[in-house]
N, C-alpha and C positions, 0 to 999 in steps of 0.2 A: 607855446614857444618851445621848438625842438633845438637843442644846442648840440653841436657835434665838434669835437676837437681833433684836428688832423695835423699831421706833419706838414711843415712848410715846403718840403721837397715837392717840386713841381707846381707850387702855388705862389710864385713870386708876385703875380698881380694882387693876391690877397694880402701878402706882406706889404707891398707898395701902398695899397689902399689904407692900411692901418698905420704904417710907420713912415712911409715915404714922404719926401718933401715936394709938395705940388707947386709952390709958388716959384716962378722962374727966378733964379738967382738966390733963392732961399737956402738957408743953411739949417742943418738939423743933425741929430744924433745918428740916424739911420741904424740904430742899435749897434753902434760901433764903439761907444765909450769904453766898454769892458773888453771887446774883442780886439780892436787895434785902432786906437785914435790917431795913429800916424797916418792912416790912409787919408789922402786929401778928400776934401768935401766933394769935389767934382768926380771922384772915382768911387765913391761909396755906393751908389746905385748898382754899378756893374759888379762891384765886389759882392754885395748881398744877392744879386741875381745869380752869380755863380754859386754862392753858398746854398741858395734855394734849389739848385740843380744838382746838388751833390749830396748823396746819403752820408750821414744821418741828418743833414740840414742844420739850420741855425736855431730852430725852435718849432713851436706849434701855433696854429691859428684856431680860433673859435669861430664857428659859423652858426648863426641863429636863423632858422628857417631858410638856410641856403645863402644868407648874406654874411659876409665877413664882419665880425664884431670885435675881435680882440686878438692879441698877440702875446706870447710868452717866449722869452729867450731862454733856451735850455740846451746845454752842450757840455762835453767834458771840460772840467775846470782848466786843464792844460791848454785848451783852445782859446782861453781868454787871457790875453797878455796882461791886462791890468790886474787881474787876480793873481796871476803868477808872480807879479812884482809888487803886490800890495804890502804896504806898511800898516794898514788898518784892519784888514781881514786876514786872520791867521790861517795857516795850513796846519791841519790837525794831525795828519799822518801821511804815509807814503802812498796811499791809494789815490786814484784820480777820480774823485766823485763827479757826477754830473752836477753842474751849478745852474740854478735858476736865478737870473740876475735882473730881469725886468719884466713888467707887465704893462701893456697898453690896451685900454678898452675905449672904443670909439664913442664919441658923444652920441647920445640917443640909445646906447646900450648900457649905460652905467646904472648902478644900483639894481642890477638884475641877477647878481651872483656870478657874473661871467668870469671873475678872477678865480672863483672856486673851481669852475669848469676847467679853466686854463691850468690851475695848478695840478688837478687830477690828471689832465691830459699830458702835462709835462713829466710827471712821475711815470706814467704808463709809457711814454715815448722813451724815456731813459732806460726803463726796464727792458723794453723791447730791444734795445740795442746793447744789452748786456751789462748795464750798470748794476752795481750791488749797493751803492749808496748815492743819495741825492742830497744836495745842500741848497740852502737859500740864505740870504742875508737881509732879512726884513727889519723894519723899524719898530721900536717898542712905542706904541702910541697910547696905551691905557685906554681910558674912556673918551679921549679927544678924537676928533675927526682929523684925518690928515689930508692935506691939499693934494690936488691932482699931480702936481709937479713932483712933490717929495714922495708920493705913494707909489711910484713906479717900482719900488723894491718890495712892495707888500708889507703886511704887518705881522707881527709875532702871533697875534690871535688867528689870523688866516692860516698860517703854517701849522700852528698847534691843532687847529680843527681838522687838519688832513694828516695827522700822525707824525709830524715833525717834533723833535725835542731840542731843547736849547743845548747846544754842544759847547759853545764858548762865547764869552762876551767879546766884542770887538772894540776898537777905538774909532770905528767908523760912525758917521752920523748922516741922517737924511732928514732935511727940514728941521734941523736942530735937535732931532731925537736920536737916541742911541740905537745902534743896530746890533743884532745878534747873529751869530753863525748857528743855523739850525740844520739839523741832520735827520734823514729818515733812511733806515736800513731797508733794503729791498729783498 
């Protein structure tokens, strides 16, 4: 199994395959919950298609043997409206860290370590675009398993395994579990 993580720039089709809503009339996040949830549902596909056409793009995609397997949203914190106005996730200083806000791994590719690949790829993408610090806001799950819906933020163990440190507690929760602001200096 060969895994490659690439920028979403020029890869809207891959983004759509992982995150897009395929059911006619269906609703979904389109990875807009943190970016700008004011964008109407019927305009989100076009919004994200534009994001995928503009450098540095909205995130990274994991490909396994050439097939798109997963997505990670990573961009400067200042581009995420919800983070800039958050009452639950603090701002630590006046730097504009790159924020890793969600992961999606397609069914059939789960339990293969794809989130690890995506996290490494997100950090590399941020560094390539000049970031000096990267943040994530994962859930503290301990020995418990986290459900697919709540697990989109990642876990503290995942981030710690990739060199992130706990920088601040938050009042945010995912699946009823506390979330941490975790940072990695680049």
